[in-house]
mmCIF file of the C-alpha atoms, coordinates in Angstrom:
data_MODEL
# 
_entry.id   MODEL 
# 
loop_
_atom_site.group_PDB 
_atom_site.id 
_atom_site.type_symbol 
_atom_site.label_atom_id 
_atom_site.label_alt_id 
_atom_site.label_comp_id 
_atom_site.label_asym_id 
_atom_site.label_entity_id 
_atom_site.label_seq_id 
_atom_site.pdbx_PDB_ins_code 
_atom_site.Cartn_x 
_atom_site.Cartn_y 
_atom_site.Cartn_z 
_atom_site.occupancy 
_atom_site.B_iso_or_equiv 
_atom_site.pdbx_formal_charge 
_atom_site.auth_seq_id 
_atom_site.auth_comp_id 
_atom_site.auth_asym_id 
_atom_site.auth_atom_id 
_atom_site.pdbx_PDB_model_num 
ATOM 1   C CA . MET A 1 1   ? -1.947  4.200  -26.293 1.00 0.00 ? 1   MET A CA 1 
ATOM 2   C CA . LYS A 1 2   ? -5.656  4.739  -26.852 1.00 0.00 ? 2   LYS A CA 1 
ATOM 3   C CA . PHE A 1 3   ? -5.588  8.151  -25.128 1.00 0.00 ? 3   PHE A CA 1 
ATOM 4   C CA . LYS A 1 4   ? -3.024  10.888 -24.584 1.00 0.00 ? 4   LYS A CA 1 
ATOM 5   C CA . CYS A 1 5   ? -4.680  12.460 -21.534 1.00 0.00 ? 5   CYS A CA 1 
ATOM 6   C CA . LEU A 1 6   ? -6.337  10.871 -18.509 1.00 0.00 ? 6   LEU A CA 1 
ATOM 7   C CA . ILE A 1 7   ? -8.627  13.137 -16.471 1.00 0.00 ? 7   ILE A CA 1 
ATOM 8   C CA . LEU A 1 8   ? -8.804  11.437 -13.113 1.00 0.00 ? 8   LEU A CA 1 
ATOM 9   C CA . ASP A 1 9   ? -11.265 12.102 -10.340 1.00 0.00 ? 9   ASP A CA 1 
ATOM 10  C CA . HIS A 1 10  ? -9.661  11.977 -6.895  1.00 0.00 ? 10  HIS A CA 1 
ATOM 11  C CA . ASP A 1 11  ? -12.090 10.867 -4.174  1.00 0.00 ? 11  ASP A CA 1 
ATOM 12  C CA . ASP A 1 12  ? -12.961 7.169  -4.401  1.00 0.00 ? 12  ASP A CA 1 
ATOM 13  C CA . THR A 1 13  ? -11.392 6.969  -7.864  1.00 0.00 ? 13  THR A CA 1 
ATOM 14  C CA . SER A 1 14  ? -7.756  7.539  -6.952  1.00 0.00 ? 14  SER A CA 1 
ATOM 15  C CA . VAL A 1 15  ? -7.865  7.473  -3.118  1.00 0.00 ? 15  VAL A CA 1 
ATOM 16  C CA . SER A 1 16  ? -10.070 5.819  -0.515  1.00 0.00 ? 16  SER A CA 1 
ATOM 17  C CA . SER A 1 17  ? -11.113 9.142  0.960   1.00 0.00 ? 17  SER A CA 1 
ATOM 18  C CA . THR A 1 18  ? -14.786 8.653  1.691   1.00 0.00 ? 18  THR A CA 1 
ATOM 19  C CA . ALA A 1 19  ? -14.201 5.730  4.044   1.00 0.00 ? 19  ALA A CA 1 
ATOM 20  C CA . GLU A 1 20  ? -11.089 7.260  5.583   1.00 0.00 ? 20  GLU A CA 1 
ATOM 21  C CA . ILE A 1 21  ? -12.008 10.972 5.795   1.00 0.00 ? 21  ILE A CA 1 
ATOM 22  C CA . HIS A 1 22  ? -15.324 12.188 4.446   1.00 0.00 ? 22  HIS A CA 1 
ATOM 23  C CA . TYR A 1 23  ? -17.617 9.705  6.148   1.00 0.00 ? 23  TYR A CA 1 
ATOM 24  C CA . PRO A 1 24  ? -15.956 10.089 9.587   1.00 0.00 ? 24  PRO A CA 1 
ATOM 25  C CA . ALA A 1 25  ? -16.281 13.870 9.115   1.00 0.00 ? 25  ALA A CA 1 
ATOM 26  C CA . HIS A 1 26  ? -19.973 13.454 8.397   1.00 0.00 ? 26  HIS A CA 1 
ATOM 27  C CA . VAL A 1 27  ? -20.452 11.293 11.496  1.00 0.00 ? 27  VAL A CA 1 
ATOM 28  C CA . GLU A 1 28  ? -18.878 14.049 13.565  1.00 0.00 ? 28  GLU A CA 1 
ATOM 29  C CA . THR A 1 29  ? -21.081 16.660 11.861  1.00 0.00 ? 29  THR A CA 1 
ATOM 30  C CA . ILE A 1 30  ? -24.220 14.755 12.802  1.00 0.00 ? 30  ILE A CA 1 
ATOM 31  C CA . LYS A 1 31  ? -22.933 14.234 16.342  1.00 0.00 ? 31  LYS A CA 1 
ATOM 32  C CA . GLN A 1 32  ? -22.479 17.990 16.765  1.00 0.00 ? 32  GLN A CA 1 
ATOM 33  C CA . MET A 1 33  ? -25.314 19.404 14.740  1.00 0.00 ? 33  MET A CA 1 
ATOM 34  C CA . ARG A 1 34  ? -28.068 16.781 14.748  1.00 0.00 ? 34  ARG A CA 1 
ATOM 35  C CA . PRO A 1 35  ? -27.337 14.746 17.906  1.00 0.00 ? 35  PRO A CA 1 
ATOM 36  C CA . HIS A 1 36  ? -30.809 13.250 17.928  1.00 0.00 ? 36  HIS A CA 1 
ATOM 37  C CA . LEU A 1 37  ? -30.178 11.565 14.567  1.00 0.00 ? 37  LEU A CA 1 
ATOM 38  C CA . GLU A 1 38  ? -28.301 8.391  13.761  1.00 0.00 ? 38  GLU A CA 1 
ATOM 39  C CA . PRO A 1 39  ? -25.760 8.962  10.960  1.00 0.00 ? 39  PRO A CA 1 
ATOM 40  C CA . VAL A 1 40  ? -26.391 7.040  7.776   1.00 0.00 ? 40  VAL A CA 1 
ATOM 41  C CA . SER A 1 41  ? -24.194 3.995  7.191   1.00 0.00 ? 41  SER A CA 1 
ATOM 42  C CA . LEU A 1 42  ? -21.092 4.237  5.018   1.00 0.00 ? 42  LEU A CA 1 
ATOM 43  C CA . GLU A 1 43  ? -22.920 2.507  2.162   1.00 0.00 ? 43  GLU A CA 1 
ATOM 44  C CA . ASN A 1 44  ? -25.846 4.894  2.460   1.00 0.00 ? 44  ASN A CA 1 
ATOM 45  C CA . TRP A 1 45  ? -23.426 7.837  2.612   1.00 0.00 ? 45  TRP A CA 1 
ATOM 46  C CA . PHE A 1 46  ? -22.156 6.699  -0.784  1.00 0.00 ? 46  PHE A CA 1 
ATOM 47  C CA . ARG A 1 47  ? -25.766 6.698  -1.942  1.00 0.00 ? 47  ARG A CA 1 
ATOM 48  C CA . LYS A 1 48  ? -26.329 10.253 -0.656  1.00 0.00 ? 48  LYS A CA 1 
ATOM 49  C CA . ASN A 1 49  ? -23.214 11.392 -2.530  1.00 0.00 ? 49  ASN A CA 1 
ATOM 50  C CA . PHE A 1 50  ? -24.650 9.867  -5.676  1.00 0.00 ? 50  PHE A CA 1 
ATOM 51  C CA . GLU A 1 51  ? -28.293 10.882 -5.297  1.00 0.00 ? 51  GLU A CA 1 
ATOM 52  C CA . PRO A 1 52  ? -29.381 13.563 -4.501  1.00 0.00 ? 52  PRO A CA 1 
ATOM 53  C CA . GLY A 1 53  ? -25.816 14.842 -3.927  1.00 0.00 ? 53  GLY A CA 1 
ATOM 54  C CA . VAL A 1 54  ? -24.203 15.948 -0.675  1.00 0.00 ? 54  VAL A CA 1 
ATOM 55  C CA . MET A 1 55  ? -25.296 19.587 -0.706  1.00 0.00 ? 55  MET A CA 1 
ATOM 56  C CA . GLU A 1 56  ? -28.877 18.635 -1.630  1.00 0.00 ? 56  GLU A CA 1 
ATOM 57  C CA . TYR A 1 57  ? -28.867 16.093 1.204   1.00 0.00 ? 57  TYR A CA 1 
ATOM 58  C CA . PHE A 1 58  ? -27.642 18.720 3.685   1.00 0.00 ? 58  PHE A CA 1 
ATOM 59  C CA . THR A 1 59  ? -30.147 21.410 2.729   1.00 0.00 ? 59  THR A CA 1 
ATOM 60  C CA . GLY A 1 60  ? -33.040 19.101 1.949   1.00 0.00 ? 60  GLY A CA 1 
ATOM 61  C CA . GLU A 1 61  ? -33.250 16.011 4.143   1.00 0.00 ? 61  GLU A CA 1 
ATOM 62  C CA . LEU A 1 62  ? -31.171 17.416 6.999   1.00 0.00 ? 62  LEU A CA 1 
ATOM 63  C CA . GLY A 1 63  ? -32.473 20.974 6.683   1.00 0.00 ? 63  GLY A CA 1 
ATOM 64  C CA . PHE A 1 64  ? -29.103 22.680 7.245   1.00 0.00 ? 64  PHE A CA 1 
ATOM 65  C CA . THR A 1 65  ? -29.182 26.449 7.304   1.00 0.00 ? 65  THR A CA 1 
ATOM 66  C CA . GLU A 1 66  ? -26.555 28.582 5.590   1.00 0.00 ? 66  GLU A CA 1 
ATOM 67  C CA . GLU A 1 67  ? -24.724 28.936 8.905   1.00 0.00 ? 67  GLU A CA 1 
ATOM 68  C CA . GLU A 1 68  ? -24.857 25.202 9.484   1.00 0.00 ? 68  GLU A CA 1 
ATOM 69  C CA . ILE A 1 69  ? -23.442 24.590 5.998   1.00 0.00 ? 69  ILE A CA 1 
ATOM 70  C CA . LYS A 1 70  ? -20.487 26.791 6.952   1.00 0.00 ? 70  LYS A CA 1 
ATOM 71  C CA . ARG A 1 71  ? -20.047 24.858 10.206  1.00 0.00 ? 71  ARG A CA 1 
ATOM 72  C CA . GLU A 1 72  ? -20.175 21.554 8.335   1.00 0.00 ? 72  GLU A CA 1 
ATOM 73  C CA . TYR A 1 73  ? -17.485 22.811 6.006   1.00 0.00 ? 73  TYR A CA 1 
ATOM 74  C CA . GLU A 1 74  ? -15.293 23.749 8.959   1.00 0.00 ? 74  GLU A CA 1 
ATOM 75  C CA . ILE A 1 75  ? -15.656 20.240 10.425  1.00 0.00 ? 75  ILE A CA 1 
ATOM 76  C CA . TRP A 1 76  ? -14.938 18.667 7.053   1.00 0.00 ? 76  TRP A CA 1 
ATOM 77  C CA . ARG A 1 77  ? -11.837 20.815 6.588   1.00 0.00 ? 77  ARG A CA 1 
ATOM 78  C CA . SER A 1 78  ? -10.561 19.896 10.055  1.00 0.00 ? 78  SER A CA 1 
ATOM 79  C CA . PHE A 1 79  ? -10.721 16.245 9.090   1.00 0.00 ? 79  PHE A CA 1 
ATOM 80  C CA . ASN A 1 80  ? -8.876  16.957 5.839   1.00 0.00 ? 80  ASN A CA 1 
ATOM 81  C CA . GLU A 1 81  ? -6.056  19.139 7.176   1.00 0.00 ? 81  GLU A CA 1 
ATOM 82  C CA . ASP A 1 82  ? -3.581  16.392 7.986   1.00 0.00 ? 82  ASP A CA 1 
ATOM 83  C CA . ALA A 1 83  ? -5.253  13.228 6.695   1.00 0.00 ? 83  ALA A CA 1 
ATOM 84  C CA . ASN A 1 84  ? -3.713  11.398 3.758   1.00 0.00 ? 84  ASN A CA 1 
ATOM 85  C CA . PRO A 1 85  ? -5.894  8.583  2.430   1.00 0.00 ? 85  PRO A CA 1 
ATOM 86  C CA . HIS A 1 86  ? -4.452  5.530  0.784   1.00 0.00 ? 86  HIS A CA 1 
ATOM 87  C CA . PHE A 1 87  ? -4.320  5.307  -2.975  1.00 0.00 ? 87  PHE A CA 1 
ATOM 88  C CA . PHE A 1 88  ? -6.082  2.352  -4.539  1.00 0.00 ? 88  PHE A CA 1 
ATOM 89  C CA . LYS A 1 89  ? -3.668  -0.344 -5.527  1.00 0.00 ? 89  LYS A CA 1 
ATOM 90  C CA . GLY A 1 90  ? -2.364  0.265  -9.046  1.00 0.00 ? 90  GLY A CA 1 
ATOM 91  C CA . ILE A 1 91  ? -3.278  3.959  -9.406  1.00 0.00 ? 91  ILE A CA 1 
ATOM 92  C CA . PRO A 1 92  ? 0.241   5.365  -8.791  1.00 0.00 ? 92  PRO A CA 1 
ATOM 93  C CA . GLU A 1 93  ? 1.708   2.716  -11.083 1.00 0.00 ? 93  GLU A CA 1 
ATOM 94  C CA . LEU A 1 94  ? -0.796  3.547  -13.822 1.00 0.00 ? 94  LEU A CA 1 
ATOM 95  C CA . ILE A 1 95  ? 0.009   7.267  -13.583 1.00 0.00 ? 95  ILE A CA 1 
ATOM 96  C CA . LEU A 1 96  ? 3.773   6.708  -13.705 1.00 0.00 ? 96  LEU A CA 1 
ATOM 97  C CA . GLU A 1 97  ? 3.587   4.345  -16.675 1.00 0.00 ? 97  GLU A CA 1 
ATOM 98  C CA . PHE A 1 98  ? 1.117   6.544  -18.557 1.00 0.00 ? 98  PHE A CA 1 
ATOM 99  C CA . GLN A 1 99  ? 3.397   9.572  -18.147 1.00 0.00 ? 99  GLN A CA 1 
ATOM 100 C CA . LYS A 1 100 ? 6.481   7.508  -19.039 1.00 0.00 ? 100 LYS A CA 1 
ATOM 101 C CA . ARG A 1 101 ? 4.786   6.780  -22.370 1.00 0.00 ? 101 ARG A CA 1 
ATOM 102 C CA . GLY A 1 102 ? 4.165   10.485 -22.952 1.00 0.00 ? 102 GLY A CA 1 
ATOM 103 C CA . GLY A 1 103 ? 0.678   10.838 -21.533 1.00 0.00 ? 103 GLY A CA 1 
ATOM 104 C CA . ILE A 1 104 ? -0.668  13.708 -19.435 1.00 0.00 ? 104 ILE A CA 1 
ATOM 105 C CA . ILE A 1 105 ? -2.458  13.200 -16.120 1.00 0.00 ? 105 ILE A CA 1 
ATOM 106 C CA . ALA A 1 106 ? -4.994  15.824 -15.039 1.00 0.00 ? 106 ALA A CA 1 
ATOM 107 C CA . ILE A 1 107 ? -6.930  15.688 -11.786 1.00 0.00 ? 107 ILE A CA 1 
ATOM 108 C CA . VAL A 1 108 ? -10.430 17.159 -11.709 1.00 0.00 ? 108 VAL A CA 1 
ATOM 109 C CA . SER A 1 109 ? -11.998 16.900 -8.284  1.00 0.00 ? 109 SER A CA 1 
ATOM 110 C CA . HIS A 1 110 ? -14.242 18.544 -5.708  1.00 0.00 ? 110 HIS A CA 1 
ATOM 111 C CA . SER A 1 111 ? -11.457 18.179 -3.122  1.00 0.00 ? 111 SER A CA 1 
ATOM 112 C CA . GLU A 1 112 ? -9.165  21.157 -2.536  1.00 0.00 ? 112 GLU A CA 1 
ATOM 113 C CA . ALA A 1 113 ? -6.070  21.258 -4.779  1.00 0.00 ? 113 ALA A CA 1 
ATOM 114 C CA . ASP A 1 114 ? -3.620  21.631 -1.861  1.00 0.00 ? 114 ASP A CA 1 
ATOM 115 C CA . ASN A 1 115 ? -4.998  18.529 -0.181  1.00 0.00 ? 115 ASN A CA 1 
ATOM 116 C CA . ILE A 1 116 ? -4.791  16.545 -3.414  1.00 0.00 ? 116 ILE A CA 1 
ATOM 117 C CA . ALA A 1 117 ? -1.177  17.563 -3.922  1.00 0.00 ? 117 ALA A CA 1 
ATOM 118 C CA . ARG A 1 118 ? -0.336  16.552 -0.366  1.00 0.00 ? 118 ARG A CA 1 
ATOM 119 C CA . HIS A 1 119 ? -1.974  13.156 -0.788  1.00 0.00 ? 119 HIS A CA 1 
ATOM 120 C CA . TYR A 1 120 ? 0.281   12.515 -3.808  1.00 0.00 ? 120 TYR A CA 1 
ATOM 121 C CA . SER A 1 121 ? 3.352   13.767 -1.963  1.00 0.00 ? 121 SER A CA 1 
ATOM 122 C CA . VAL A 1 122 ? 2.743   11.523 1.061   1.00 0.00 ? 122 VAL A CA 1 
ATOM 123 C CA . ASN A 1 123 ? 1.157   8.384  -0.381  1.00 0.00 ? 123 ASN A CA 1 
ATOM 124 C CA . GLY A 1 124 ? 1.536   8.646  -4.131  1.00 0.00 ? 124 GLY A CA 1 
ATOM 125 C CA . ALA A 1 125 ? 4.650   6.437  -4.403  1.00 0.00 ? 125 ALA A CA 1 
ATOM 126 C CA . GLY A 1 126 ? 6.368   8.985  -6.668  1.00 0.00 ? 126 GLY A CA 1 
ATOM 127 C CA . ALA A 1 127 ? 3.383   9.665  -8.896  1.00 0.00 ? 127 ALA A CA 1 
ATOM 128 C CA . LYS A 1 128 ? 2.567   13.316 -9.540  1.00 0.00 ? 128 LYS A CA 1 
ATOM 129 C CA . PRO A 1 129 ? -0.179  14.706 -11.772 1.00 0.00 ? 129 PRO A CA 1 
ATOM 130 C CA . ASP A 1 130 ? 0.670   17.229 -14.441 1.00 0.00 ? 130 ASP A CA 1 
ATOM 131 C CA . ILE A 1 131 ? -2.159  19.561 -13.410 1.00 0.00 ? 131 ILE A CA 1 
ATOM 132 C CA . ILE A 1 132 ? -4.804  19.695 -10.682 1.00 0.00 ? 132 ILE A CA 1 
ATOM 133 C CA . PHE A 1 133 ? -8.216  21.315 -10.810 1.00 0.00 ? 133 PHE A CA 1 
ATOM 134 C CA . GLY A 1 134 ? -9.691  21.197 -7.292  1.00 0.00 ? 134 GLY A CA 1 
ATOM 135 C CA . TRP A 1 135 ? -12.700 22.763 -5.604  1.00 0.00 ? 135 TRP A CA 1 
ATOM 136 C CA . ASP A 1 136 ? -13.524 26.260 -6.808  1.00 0.00 ? 136 ASP A CA 1 
ATOM 137 C CA . TYR A 1 137 ? -16.217 28.492 -5.281  1.00 0.00 ? 137 TYR A CA 1 
ATOM 138 C CA . ASP A 1 138 ? -16.937 29.672 -8.804  1.00 0.00 ? 138 ASP A CA 1 
ATOM 139 C CA . ALA A 1 139 ? -19.348 27.001 -10.068 1.00 0.00 ? 139 ALA A CA 1 
ATOM 140 C CA . SER A 1 140 ? -18.414 27.834 -13.666 1.00 0.00 ? 140 SER A CA 1 
ATOM 141 C CA . LYS A 1 141 ? -14.905 26.525 -12.995 1.00 0.00 ? 141 LYS A CA 1 
ATOM 142 C CA . ARG A 1 142 ? -15.614 23.294 -11.125 1.00 0.00 ? 142 ARG A CA 1 
ATOM 143 C CA . LYS A 1 143 ? -16.917 19.922 -12.199 1.00 0.00 ? 143 LYS A CA 1 
ATOM 144 C CA . PRO A 1 144 ? -19.367 19.331 -13.872 1.00 0.00 ? 144 PRO A CA 1 
ATOM 145 C CA . SER A 1 145 ? -18.439 22.534 -15.713 1.00 0.00 ? 145 SER A CA 1 
ATOM 146 C CA . VAL A 1 146 ? -16.376 21.871 -18.869 1.00 0.00 ? 146 VAL A CA 1 
ATOM 147 C CA . TRP A 1 147 ? -13.965 24.661 -17.894 1.00 0.00 ? 147 TRP A CA 1 
ATOM 148 C CA . PRO A 1 148 ? -11.201 22.252 -16.716 1.00 0.00 ? 148 PRO A CA 1 
ATOM 149 C CA . VAL A 1 149 ? -11.403 20.317 -19.961 1.00 0.00 ? 149 VAL A CA 1 
ATOM 150 C CA . GLU A 1 150 ? -11.134 23.519 -21.955 1.00 0.00 ? 150 GLU A CA 1 
ATOM 151 C CA . GLN A 1 151 ? -8.057  24.563 -19.964 1.00 0.00 ? 151 GLN A CA 1 
ATOM 152 C CA . ILE A 1 152 ? -6.394  21.224 -20.644 1.00 0.00 ? 152 ILE A CA 1 
ATOM 153 C CA . ILE A 1 153 ? -7.092  21.515 -24.364 1.00 0.00 ? 153 ILE A CA 1 
ATOM 154 C CA . ASP A 1 154 ? -5.767  25.076 -24.432 1.00 0.00 ? 154 ASP A CA 1 
ATOM 155 C CA . LYS A 1 155 ? -2.570  24.036 -22.653 1.00 0.00 ? 155 LYS A CA 1 
ATOM 156 C CA . TRP A 1 156 ? -1.744  20.818 -24.515 1.00 0.00 ? 156 TRP A CA 1 
ATOM 157 C CA . GLY A 1 157 ? -3.787  20.943 -27.703 1.00 0.00 ? 157 GLY A CA 1 
ATOM 158 C CA . PHE A 1 158 ? -5.505  17.574 -27.337 1.00 0.00 ? 158 PHE A CA 1 
ATOM 159 C CA . SER A 1 159 ? -8.458  16.625 -29.457 1.00 0.00 ? 159 SER A CA 1 
ATOM 160 C CA . ARG A 1 160 ? -11.442 15.470 -27.437 1.00 0.00 ? 160 ARG A CA 1 
ATOM 161 C CA . SER A 1 161 ? -11.039 11.935 -28.757 1.00 0.00 ? 161 SER A CA 1 
ATOM 162 C CA . GLU A 1 162 ? -7.572  11.800 -27.154 1.00 0.00 ? 162 GLU A CA 1 
ATOM 163 C CA . MET A 1 163 ? -8.952  12.403 -23.672 1.00 0.00 ? 163 MET A CA 1 
ATOM 164 C CA . LEU A 1 164 ? -10.560 9.981  -21.199 1.00 0.00 ? 164 LEU A CA 1 
ATOM 165 C CA . MET A 1 165 ? -12.381 10.901 -17.976 1.00 0.00 ? 165 MET A CA 1 
ATOM 166 C CA . VAL A 1 166 ? -12.229 8.392  -15.110 1.00 0.00 ? 166 VAL A CA 1 
ATOM 167 C CA . ASP A 1 167 ? -14.818 8.996  -12.360 1.00 0.00 ? 167 ASP A CA 1 
ATOM 168 C CA . ASP A 1 168 ? -17.117 7.164  -9.970  1.00 0.00 ? 168 ASP A CA 1 
ATOM 169 C CA . LEU A 1 169 ? -20.013 9.608  -9.728  1.00 0.00 ? 169 LEU A CA 1 
ATOM 170 C CA . LYS A 1 170 ? -22.469 11.716 -11.733 1.00 0.00 ? 170 LYS A CA 1 
ATOM 171 C CA . PRO A 1 171 ? -20.549 15.045 -11.875 1.00 0.00 ? 171 PRO A CA 1 
ATOM 172 C CA . GLY A 1 172 ? -17.764 13.431 -13.854 1.00 0.00 ? 172 GLY A CA 1 
ATOM 173 C CA . LEU A 1 173 ? -20.300 11.746 -16.122 1.00 0.00 ? 173 LEU A CA 1 
ATOM 174 C CA . GLU A 1 174 ? -22.083 15.054 -16.693 1.00 0.00 ? 174 GLU A CA 1 
ATOM 175 C CA . MET A 1 175 ? -18.823 16.875 -17.397 1.00 0.00 ? 175 MET A CA 1 
ATOM 176 C CA . SER A 1 176 ? -17.669 14.255 -19.906 1.00 0.00 ? 176 SER A CA 1 
ATOM 177 C CA . ARG A 1 177 ? -20.968 14.401 -21.796 1.00 0.00 ? 177 ARG A CA 1 
ATOM 178 C CA . SER A 1 178 ? -21.003 18.209 -21.893 1.00 0.00 ? 178 SER A CA 1 
ATOM 179 C CA . ALA A 1 179 ? -17.362 18.297 -23.004 1.00 0.00 ? 179 ALA A CA 1 
ATOM 180 C CA . GLY A 1 180 ? -17.759 15.590 -25.621 1.00 0.00 ? 180 GLY A CA 1 
ATOM 181 C CA . ILE A 1 181 ? -15.117 13.238 -24.163 1.00 0.00 ? 181 ILE A CA 1 
ATOM 182 C CA . LYS A 1 182 ? -15.413 9.579  -23.265 1.00 0.00 ? 182 LYS A CA 1 
ATOM 183 C CA . ILE A 1 183 ? -15.676 8.380  -19.654 1.00 0.00 ? 183 ILE A CA 1 
ATOM 184 C CA . ALA A 1 184 ? -14.698 5.224  -17.854 1.00 0.00 ? 184 ALA A CA 1 
ATOM 185 C CA . GLY A 1 185 ? -16.665 4.462  -14.710 1.00 0.00 ? 185 GLY A CA 1 
ATOM 186 C CA . ALA A 1 186 ? -14.497 3.660  -11.708 1.00 0.00 ? 186 ALA A CA 1 
ATOM 187 C CA . GLY A 1 187 ? -16.126 0.788  -9.815  1.00 0.00 ? 187 GLY A CA 1 
ATOM 188 C CA . TRP A 1 188 ? -13.398 -0.149 -7.343  1.00 0.00 ? 188 TRP A CA 1 
ATOM 189 C CA . GLY A 1 189 ? -14.032 2.519  -4.680  1.00 0.00 ? 189 GLY A CA 1 
ATOM 190 C CA . GLN A 1 190 ? -17.470 1.369  -3.608  1.00 0.00 ? 190 GLN A CA 1 
ATOM 191 C CA . ARG A 1 191 ? -19.807 -1.547 -4.309  1.00 0.00 ? 191 ARG A CA 1 
ATOM 192 C CA . VAL A 1 192 ? -23.276 -0.018 -4.170  1.00 0.00 ? 192 VAL A CA 1 
ATOM 193 C CA . PRO A 1 193 ? -25.434 -1.904 -6.733  1.00 0.00 ? 193 PRO A CA 1 
ATOM 194 C CA . GLU A 1 194 ? -27.593 0.987  -7.942  1.00 0.00 ? 194 GLU A CA 1 
ATOM 195 C CA . ILE A 1 195 ? -24.544 3.257  -8.430  1.00 0.00 ? 195 ILE A CA 1 
ATOM 196 C CA . GLU A 1 196 ? -22.758 0.543  -10.377 1.00 0.00 ? 196 GLU A CA 1 
ATOM 197 C CA . SER A 1 197 ? -25.858 -0.124 -12.487 1.00 0.00 ? 197 SER A CA 1 
ATOM 198 C CA . HIS A 1 198 ? -26.275 3.569  -13.386 1.00 0.00 ? 198 HIS A CA 1 
ATOM 199 C CA . MET A 1 199 ? -22.587 4.103  -14.208 1.00 0.00 ? 199 MET A CA 1 
ATOM 200 C CA . ARG A 1 200 ? -22.397 0.898  -16.278 1.00 0.00 ? 200 ARG A CA 1 
ATOM 201 C CA . GLU A 1 201 ? -25.403 2.026  -18.275 1.00 0.00 ? 201 GLU A CA 1 
ATOM 202 C CA . GLN A 1 202 ? -24.304 5.632  -18.813 1.00 0.00 ? 202 GLN A CA 1 
ATOM 203 C CA . CYS A 1 203 ? -20.496 5.432  -19.143 1.00 0.00 ? 203 CYS A CA 1 
ATOM 204 C CA . ASP A 1 204 ? -18.626 4.501  -22.317 1.00 0.00 ? 204 ASP A CA 1 
ATOM 205 C CA . TYR A 1 205 ? -16.611 1.973  -20.325 1.00 0.00 ? 205 TYR A CA 1 
ATOM 206 C CA . TYR A 1 206 ? -16.837 0.558  -16.814 1.00 0.00 ? 206 TYR A CA 1 
ATOM 207 C CA . PHE A 1 207 ? -14.140 -1.155 -14.758 1.00 0.00 ? 207 PHE A CA 1 
ATOM 208 C CA . LYS A 1 208 ? -14.469 -2.854 -11.370 1.00 0.00 ? 208 LYS A CA 1 
ATOM 209 C CA . GLU A 1 209 ? -10.728 -3.070 -10.823 1.00 0.00 ? 209 GLU A CA 1 
ATOM 210 C CA . VAL A 1 210 ? -7.839  -0.648 -11.410 1.00 0.00 ? 210 VAL A CA 1 
ATOM 211 C CA . SER A 1 211 ? -5.992  -3.415 -13.217 1.00 0.00 ? 211 SER A CA 1 
ATOM 212 C CA . GLU A 1 212 ? -8.741  -3.562 -15.849 1.00 0.00 ? 212 GLU A CA 1 
ATOM 213 C CA . LEU A 1 213 ? -8.473  0.200  -16.466 1.00 0.00 ? 213 LEU A CA 1 
ATOM 214 C CA . THR A 1 214 ? -4.690  -0.070 -16.677 1.00 0.00 ? 214 THR A CA 1 
ATOM 215 C CA . GLU A 1 215 ? -4.808  -2.829 -19.258 1.00 0.00 ? 215 GLU A CA 1 
ATOM 216 C CA . PHE A 1 216 ? -7.334  -0.892 -21.324 1.00 0.00 ? 216 PHE A CA 1 
ATOM 217 C CA . VAL A 1 217 ? -5.517  2.462  -21.185 1.00 0.00 ? 217 VAL A CA 1 
ATOM 218 C CA . LEU A 1 218 ? -2.005  1.174  -21.844 1.00 0.00 ? 218 LEU A CA 1 
ATOM 219 C CA . SER A 1 219 ? -2.947  -1.162 -24.677 1.00 0.00 ? 219 SER A CA 1 
ATOM 220 C CA . ARG A 1 220 ? -2.069  0.019  -28.144 1.00 0.00 ? 220 ARG A CA 1 
# 
């Protein structure tokens, strides 16, 4: 195989979580905290995630206070507690086959590790990552920090050329560049033209379908 370690993002790379969880949570947030506003559309919510980023959108355009940020987080967590989004077709199969051939699967995500593990347990069709790096309040330990990559290297001894990041948004791109590893843009989770254009231009590889990534990764 071309790579010995896949570093997979979770939201909208592995599972359809924005459409199924995060966007509905945002709609509820606006309903409770800015009832005079119309929530952005799902497509525009993807755009806000990409630029300027969710936290910047909250504190800038929406003007959330620190207390409102905490309330938003509570609403978001309530939507995540029992929800298990569907995996994109082919992701569990890719993971299982990659591991069968001796590869290591690491998850690096802004979702909480317990939720990620539950998603795999409920909907992962038997797939299970080797290690999960979820949301950490310490910014030095969460994406786009290179800390997760360094932990993977320390544990398994990979060279950076043996690792591939797969992500749909800028934090994964920034992490891959800082860590000196290649990145494949994941284009199957959303179809927003300007996001696709940016990721195609900046990533080492770009795939619109999981099947294309699978063929690339598993080829010798």
